[in-house]
C-alpha positions in Angstrom: -84.8 -82.1 -121.5 -83.2 -83.5 -124.7 -85.4 -83.8 -127.7 -84.8 -86.1 -130.7 -86.6 -87.1 -133.8 -86.6 -90.9 -133.7 -87.2 -93.2 -136.7 -87.7 -96.9 -136.7 -87.4 -99.0 -139.9 -89.0 -102.5 -140.1 -88.1 -104.9 -142.9 -86.5 -108.2 -143.7 -82.9 -109.0 -144.3 -81.8 -107.9 -147.8 -84.5 -105.2 -148.1 -82.0 -102.4 -147.3 -83.3 -101.1 -144.0 -79.8 -100.7 -142.5 -78.7 -98.9 -145.6 -81.8 -96.7 -145.6 -81.1 -95.7 -142.0 -77.5 -95.0 -142.9 -78.4 -92.8 -145.9 -80.9 -90.8 -143.8 -78.3 -90.3 -141.1 -75.6 -89.2 -143.6 -78.0 -86.7 -145.3 -79.0 -85.3 -141.9 -75.3 -85.1 -140.8 -74.4 -83.1 -144.0 -77.4 -80.8 -143.1 -75.7 -80.0 -139.8 -77.7 -82.3 -137.5 -76.4 -84.7 -134.9 -77.4 -88.2 -135.8 -77.4 -91.9 -134.9 -78.1 -94.7 -137.3 -77.9 -98.3 -136.2 -79.4 -101.7 -136.8 -80.9 -104.5 -134.7 -81.2 -107.9 -136.2 -81.2 -111.6 -135.1 -79.8 -114.5 -137.0 -78.3 -113.2 -140.2 -80.3 -115.0 -142.8 -82.2 -113.8 -145.8 -85.8 -112.9 -144.9 -85.2 -112.6 -141.2 -86.9 -109.5 -139.5 -84.6 -106.5 -139.2 -85.0 -103.2 -137.4 -82.9 -100.1 -138.0 -83.0 -96.9 -136.1 -82.3 -93.2 -136.5 -82.0 -90.5 -133.9 -81.7 -87.0 -135.2 -81.2 -83.8 -133.1 -80.0 -80.2 -133.3 -77.9 -80.8 -130.2 -75.4 -83.6 -129.3 -77.1 -86.9 -128.6 -76.2 -88.5 -125.3 -78.8 -91.3 -125.4 -77.4 -94.7 -126.6 -80.2 -97.2 -126.8 -82.7 -98.6 -129.3 -85.5 -96.3 -130.3 -88.6 -97.3 -128.3 -90.9 -94.4 -129.0 -90.5 -93.6 -132.7 -92.2 -90.6 -134.2 -91.7 -92.0 -137.7 -92.1 -95.7 -138.5 -91.3 -97.1 -142.0 -92.4 -100.6 -142.9 -90.8 -102.2 -145.9 -92.6 -105.6 -145.5 -96.3 -105.4 -144.5 -96.3 -109.1 -143.5 -94.5 -107.9 -140.4 -97.6 -106.1 -139.2 -99.1 -108.0 -136.3 -96.0 -110.1 -135.7 -93.1 -107.7 -135.3 -94.4 -105.0 -133.0 -94.4 -102.3 -135.7 -96.7 -100.0 -133.7 -95.0 -100.6 -130.3 -94.2 -97.4 -128.5 -95.3 -95.1 -131.3 -96.9 -91.9 -129.9 -100.3 -90.6 -130.9 -98.8 -88.2 -133.4 -96.6 -90.9 -135.1 -96.3 -91.1 -138.8 -96.4 -94.6 -140.5 -95.1 -95.1 -144.0 -95.9 -98.5 -145.4 -94.8 -100.3 -148.5 -98.1 -101.5 -149.8 -100.4 -101.0 -152.8 -103.3 -100.7 -150.4 -104.7 -97.3 -149.4 -103.7 -95.5 -146.2 -107.2 -96.1 -144.8 -106.8 -99.9 -145.3 -103.3 -99.9 -143.8 -104.6 -97.9 -140.8 -107.0 -100.8 -140.1 -104.3 -103.4 -140.6 -102.0 -101.5 -138.2 -104.9 -101.5 -135.6 -104.9 -97.8 -135.4 -108.6 -97.4 -136.0 -109.6 -93.8 -135.2 -106.4 -92.9 -133.5 -104.5 -89.9 -134.7 -101.3 -91.2 -136.3 -100.8 -90.4 -139.9 -100.6 -93.3 -142.3 -99.0 -93.1 -145.8 -98.6 -95.9 -148.4 -96.8 -96.4 -151.6 -96.0 -99.5 -153.6 -92.2 -99.4 -152.9 -91.8 -102.9 -154.2 -93.3 -102.1 -157.6 -91.3 -98.9 -157.8 -88.1 -100.6 -157.0 -88.7 -103.4 -159.5 -89.5 -100.9 -162.2 -86.6 -98.5 -161.5 -83.8 -100.6 -160.0 -84.7 -104.0 -161.5 -84.9 -105.8 -158.2 -87.0 -105.9 -155.0 -85.3 -103.2 -152.9 -87.9 -101.0 -151.2 -85.4 -98.9 -149.1 -84.8 -96.1 -151.5 -88.4 -95.6 -152.4 -89.2 -95.4 -148.7 -86.6 -92.7 -148.3 -88.3 -90.7 -151.1 -91.6 -91.1 -149.3 -90.0 -90.1 -146.0 -88.7 -86.9 -147.5 -92.2 -86.0 -148.9 -94.2 -86.8 -145.8 -92.1 -85.7 -142.9 -89.8 -82.8 -143.7 -86.9 -84.4 -141.8 -84.7 -84.1 -144.9 -85.2 -82.9 -148.4 -85.3 -85.2 -151.4 -82.3 -83.3 -152.9 -80.3 -83.9 -149.8 -81.0 -87.6 -149.9 -80.2 -87.9 -153.6 -77.1 -85.8 -153.3 -75.8 -87.9 -150.4 -76.7 -91.2 -152.1 -74.9 -90.2 -155.3 -71.8 -89.0 -153.4 -71.5 -92.0 -151.1 -72.6 -94.9 -153.3 -71.2 -94.0 -156.7 -67.9 -95.6 -155.8 -69.6 -98.8 -154.7 -72.3 -99.2 -157.5 -72.3 -98.7 -161.3 -74.1 -95.6 -162.7 -77.1 -97.7 -163.8 -77.7 -98.8 -160.1 -77.3 -95.2 -158.9 -79.7 -93.8 -161.5 -82.3 -96.5 -160.7 -82.2 -95.7 -157.0 -82.4 -92.0 -157.6 -85.4 -92.6 -160.0 -87.0 -94.8 -157.2 -86.6 -92.0 -154.7 -88.1 -89.4 -157.0 -91.0 -91.6 -158.1 -91.9 -92.5 -154.5 -91.8 -88.8 -153.5 -94.5 -88.3 -156.2 -96.6 -91.4 -155.6 -96.8 -91.6 -151.8 -100.4 -91.1 -150.5 -101.8 -90.7 -147.1 -104.5 -89.7 -144.7 
């Protein structure tokens, strides 16, 4: 039986979910893993719900479909809870990472998990991105939180990959802001 780590990203257009899945996939690829990173979105308009996916494995991946049973679920926009199926298919041992200033306990209730066993982590990725990048872009803070809470990839691997692949596309100030956002999220994420 083939085993994969599966990640599902929930956000809205222009929040960087597709880029976050790509950055995670690239960092895992550099670490010697087999990866898939792909988006799913409807009409391309600002603010429309977007999903992105990762599948990560130590062996070649032969499955080519959306992720339906994600072990890790990252939610960039908590207004999607209750309307976009963010908990759909998540197993009992799932890990939820939510962009919210609320506590993990409060988010557990909002997610409808009650006393179930999934782990829930929160961080104010919006605030972090505004203070480090200068705009609302919760994707890189969520990557930092993912590195801290899951062990899928190290923070250094994410940062190294981000610097290498995006320094040609963005000015140094943007790169530095995103790196600071990942580091700060790594330190500030809290969970239960």
